[in-house]
BAFI-3210 file (N, C-alpha, C; in Angstrom, 3 decimals, decimal comma, padded with zeros to 6 digits):
// residues 114
n [1|2|3|4|5|6|7|8|9|10|11|12|13|14|15|16|17|18|19|20|21|22|23|24|25|26|27|28|29|30|31|32|33|34|35|36|37|38|39|40|41|42|43|44|45|46|47|48|49|50|51|52|53|54|55|56|57|58|59|60|61|62|63|64|65|66|67|68|69|70|71|72|73|74|75|76|77|78|79|80|81|82|83|84|85|86|87|88|89|90|91|92|93|94|95|96|97|98|99|100|101|102|103|104|105|106|107|108|109|110|111|112|113|114]
n.u [-022,828|-022,800|-025,616|-026,135|-026,217|-027,982|-028,224|-027,017|-026,887|-029,640|-030,684|-029,444|-030,663|-033,265|-032,908|-032,042|-034,336|-036,088|-034,748|-035,061|-037,742|-038,000|-039,620|-042,178|-045,658|-046,664|-046,817|-045,833|-043,324|-041,948|-042,364|-041,176|-042,544|-044,674|-043,184|-041,622|-043,540|-044,560|-042,278|-041,564|-043,791|-043,517|-041,127|-041,956|-043,787|-041,991|-040,367|-042,299|-043,175|-040,960|-040,996|-043,530|-043,213|-041,783|-043,692|-045,657|-044,365|-043,907|-046,566|-047,253|-045,470|-046,421|-048,982|-048,372|-047,002|-049,018|-050,901|-049,450|-048,996|-051,585|-052,184|-050,953|-052,403|-052,376|-052,619|-051,289|-050,421|-050,137|-048,199|-045,985|-045,605|-044,883|-042,502|-040,961|-040,945|-039,436|-036,963|-036,280|-034,943|-035,924|-036,529|-039,455|-039,302|-037,639|-039,097|-041,458|-040,453|-039,585|-042,080|-043,356|-041,663|-040,406|-042,173|-041,699|-039,489|-040,623|-042,558|-040,912|-039,982|-042,371|-042,874|-040,726|-041,345|-043,560]
n.v [085,524|082,005|079,769|077,684|074,227|071,613|068,930|066,390|065,874|066,078|064,000|061,875|061,946|061,283|058,709|057,348|057,360|055,903|053,490|052,742|052,212|049,856|046,986|047,686|047,973|048,619|052,026|052,960|052,018|052,938|055,606|058,766|060,658|059,189|057,091|058,444|059,392|056,940|055,681|057,496|057,235|054,551|054,618|056,090|054,267|052,240|053,429|053,928|051,304|050,029|050,840|049,976|047,246|046,545|047,059|045,181|042,728|042,809|042,729|040,158|038,582|039,123|038,022|035,299|034,737|035,242|033,249|030,941|031,378|031,327|028,648|027,668|028,676|031,473|034,997|037,133|039,627|039,161|037,176|038,574|040,479|038,891|037,855|040,168|040,762|038,626|039,124|038,092|038,476|038,235|038,950|039,763|038,615|036,357|034,930|034,420|032,820|030,611|029,793|029,000|027,066|025,398|024,168|022,946|024,223|026,735|026,111|025,549|028,096|029,284|027,730|028,536|031,155|030,952]
n.w [-044,075|-044,075|-043,869|-041,079|-041,181|-039,771|-040,357|-039,922|-037,008|-036,580|-038,160|-036,854|-034,309|-035,020|-036,105|-033,859|-032,267|-033,901|-033,898|-031,224|-031,297|-032,576|-033,753|-033,068|-033,968|-037,275|-038,286|-035,945|-035,516|-037,675|-038,627|-037,688|-035,932|-034,836|-033,741|-031,869|-030,014|-029,090|-028,010|-025,999|-024,295|-023,638|-022,209|-019,994|-018,866|-018,259|-016,306|-014,306|-013,754|-012,738|-010,136|-009,333|-009,448|-007,164|-005,195|-005,884|-005,519|-002,754|-001,833|-002,726|-001,204|001,385|001,220|000,878|003,268|005,107|004,416|005,071|007,797|008,819|008,494|010,681|012,721|013,288|012,558|009,949|010,958|013,703|013,638|012,494|014,480|016,665|015,696|015,722|018,460|019,421|018,405|015,857|012,874|009,992|006,649|004,635|002,118|002,423|004,355|002,915|000,882|002,371|003,365|001,022|-000,158|001,765|004,090|006,551|007,708|008,022|009,893|012,039|012,639|013,435|015,710|017,238|017,932|019,510]
ca.u [-022,481|-023,616|-026,575|-025,669|-027,100|-027,852|-028,872|-026,452|-027,444|-031,083|-030,892|-029,031|-031,721|-034,393|-032,545|-031,982|-035,709|-036,615|-034,102|-035,696|-039,106|-037,914|-040,528|-043,533|-046,585|-046,990|-046,100|-045,214|-041,917|-041,332|-042,452|-040,534|-043,474|-045,351|-042,184|-041,226|-044,621|-044,647|-041,093|-041,660|-044,790|-042,934|-040,135|-042,708|-044,281|-040,836|-039,991|-043,364|-043,302|-039,832|-041,441|-044,688|-042,744|-041,416|-044,944|-046,366|-043,677|-044,172|-047,924|-047,206|-044,813|-047,316|-050,055|-047,826|-046,724|-050,321|-051,485|-048,695|-049,206|-052,936|-052,142|-050,461|-053,315|-052,200|-052,723|-050,035|-049,982|-049,683|-046,944|-044,909|-045,381|-044,131|-041,129|-040,292|-040,745|-038,393|-035,745|-035,975|-034,914|-036,013|-037,387|-040,642|-038,913|-037,138|-040,210|-042,356|-039,764|-039,679|-043,477|-043,744|-040,821|-040,111|-043,106|-041,144|-038,669|-041,545|-043,171|-039,903|-039,989|-043,613|-042,674|-039,735|-041,915|-044,652]
ca.v [084,320|080,891|079,195|076,431|073,102|070,634|067,710|065,158|065,617|065,916|062,642|060,948|061,917|060,547|057,289|056,808|057,129|054,809|052,270|052,378|051,772|048,665|045,926|048,188|047,694|049,585|053,290|053,238|051,657|053,431|057,050|059,412|061,284|058,108|056,356|059,291|059,356|055,599|055,430|058,312|056,611|053,298|054,954|056,459|053,018|051,535|054,109|053,690|049,903|049,625|051,084|049,129|045,874|046,385|046,992|043,942|041,616|042,891|042,217|038,709|037,992|039,226|037,044|033,958|034,602|035,195|031,921|029,953|031,632|030,882|027,186|027,387|029,262|032,896|035,900|037,735|040,711|038,543|036,493|039,557|041,095|037,935|037,826|041,376|040,614|037,631|039,562|037,274|039,469|037,682|039,832|039,138|037,810|035,066|034,235|033,946|031,713|029,461|029,365|028,363|025,938|024,449|024,419|022,456|025,303|027,794|025,632|025,710|029,514|029,497|027,111|029,330|032,397|030,668]
ca.w [-043,338|-044,559|-042,930|-040,486|-041,494|-038,688|-040,851|-039,356|-035,677|-036,744|-038,660|-035,790|-033,289|-035,570|-036,236|-032,496|-031,824|-034,723|-033,424|-029,958|-031,593|-033,403|-033,360|-032,848|-035,063|-038,332|-038,341|-034,646|-035,604|-038,912|-038,791|-036,540|-034,989|-034,113|-032,970|-030,741|-029,022|-028,528|-027,190|-024,780|-023,432|-023,155|-021,182|-018,796|-018,279|-017,737|-015,059|-013,335|-013,383|-011,897|-008,768|-009,058|-009,283|-005,758|-004,440|-006,179|-004,873|-001,316|-001,640|-002,916|-000,044|002,541|001,011|001,132|004,700|005,773|004,180|005,840|009,226|009,162|008,628|012,030|013,685|013,629|011,418|009,493|011,838|014,966|013,317|012,340|015,785|017,500|015,165|016,196|019,904|019,667|017,701|014,683|011,789|008,642|005,869|004,065|000,961|002,917|004,991|001,858|000,214|003,276|003,425|-000,235|-000,577|002,849|005,190|007,825|008,261|008,448|011,142|013,092|013,015|014,201|017,044|017,984|018,442|020,471]
c.u [-023,383|-024,518|-026,037|-026,704|-026,907|-028,402|-028,307|-026,961|-028,952|-031,397|-030,533|-030,090|-032,914|-034,092|-032,509|-033,389|-036,331|-036,025|-034,730|-037,106|-039,128|-038,863|-041,946|-044,351|-046,721|-046,157|-045,434|-043,720|-041,195|-041,294|-041,982|-041,530|-044,181|-044,383|-041,783|-042,276|-044,670|-043,478|-041,151|-042,658|-044,237|-041,915|-040,816|-043,247|-043,142|-040,412|-041,008|-043,343|-042,092|-040,193|-042,612|-044,295|-042,404|-042,665|-045,628|-045,693|-043,906|-045,578|-047,973|-046,588|-045,735|-048,447|-049,575|-047,560|-048,025|-050,945|-050,776|-048,911|-050,582|-053,030|-051,695|-051,236|-053,026|-052,270|-051,342|-049,524|-049,466|-048,329|-045,777|-044,589|-044,557|-042,691|-040,333|-040,000|-039,591|-037,080|-035,312|-036,071|-034,808|-036,947|-038,503|-040,299|-038,474|-038,267|-041,169|-041,745|-039,828|-041,107|-043,868|-042,955|-040,529|-040,973|-042,581|-040,294|-039,542|-042,206|-042,188|-039,833|-041,221|-043,468|-041,699|-040,320|-043,066|-044,113]
c.v [083,169|080,313|077,861|075,336|072,030|069,271|066,438|064,909|065,358|064,475|061,613|060,808|061,094|059,052|056,617|056,464|055,970|053,479|051,795|051,827|050,507|047,590|046,394|048,001|048,904|050,868|053,641|052,909|052,269|054,948|057,748|059,929|060,219|057,341|057,142|059,237|058,006|055,304|056,242|057,712|055,321|053,566|055,393|055,222|052,263|052,117|053,803|052,246|049,357|049,828|050,183|047,682|045,592|046,244|045,650|042,749|041,635|042,367|040,703|038,022|038,006|038,212|035,638|033,726|034,467|033,805|030,861|030,137|031,142|029,368|026,773|028,161|030,686|033,742|036,467|038,761|040,169|037,872|037,479|040,235|040,181|037,787|039,007|041,290|039,688|037,938|038,603|038,195|038,775|038,594|039,042|038,240|036,419|034,262|033,656|032,763|030,447|028,914|028,581|027,088|024,933|024,744|023,947|023,521|026,455|027,403|025,767|027,157|029,828|028,928|027,928|030,600|032,177|030,335]
c.w [-043,792|-043,448|-042,414|-040,736|-040,420|-039,098|-040,216|-037,930|-035,703|-037,168|-037,587|-034,706|-033,770|-035,638|-034,855|-032,005|-032,603|-034,257|-032,114|-030,179|-032,441|-032,872|-033,085|-034,119|-035,989|-038,233|-037,012|-034,658|-036,779|-039,026|-037,523|-035,519|-034,159|-033,221|-031,731|-029,635|-028,310|-027,606|-025,900|-023,790|-022,832|-022,051|-019,893|-018,091|-017,606|-016,392|-013,969|-012,831|-012,645|-010,432|-008,390|-008,802|-007,824|-004,895|-004,625|-005,522|-003,370|-001,014|-001,753|-001,705|001,169|002,422|001,323|002,610|005,469|005,626|005,024|007,343|009,656|009,241|010,033|013,093|014,126|012,372|011,082|010,492|013,168|014,745|013,225|013,673|016,688|017,009|015,710|017,689|020,224|018,955|016,592|013,482|010,428|007,848|005,188|002,882|001,401|003,547|003,958|001,120|001,069|003,310|002,174|-000,518|000,532|004,077|006,548|008,499|008,755|009,766|012,296|013,560|013,861|015,613|017,882|018,571|019,406|021,836]
res [m|p|r|a|n|s|s|v|p|h|h|r|r|h|r|k|m|i|k|m|a|k|g|y|y|s|s|r|g|n|l|y|v|n|a|k|d|t|v|e|k|a|l|l|y|q|y|r|d|r|r|n|k|k|r|m|f|r|r|l|w|i|t|r|i|n|a|a|a|r|l|h|g|m|s|y|s|v|f|m|h|k|l|q|e|n|d|i|s|l|d|r|k|i|l|a|h|l|a|a|t|s|p|d|d|f|k|a|i|v|d|a|i|n]
***
């Protein structure tokens, strides 16, 4: 029985990895072994940072809301608690946007909860 040759799928796998490593420096973009390692690491970073991005934006929103709330004489935690007590359901993203772009609207929210 003749030996099965897998050169086409083998070559395709290699070309796919080299294509994903396009633009990398030196052998990282040209040699299969280096390209494979670099691409695998990049994909791990990509997966991790899709989750970290959500955390970082939430931290940014909380910082902005806290800064705006303190301008009106209350802390972030007190502000969020009063929002909850008054059944005002605005998420942190919207509150942070209001705090950064339209302070008058944010002041109206603060006045509504006092």
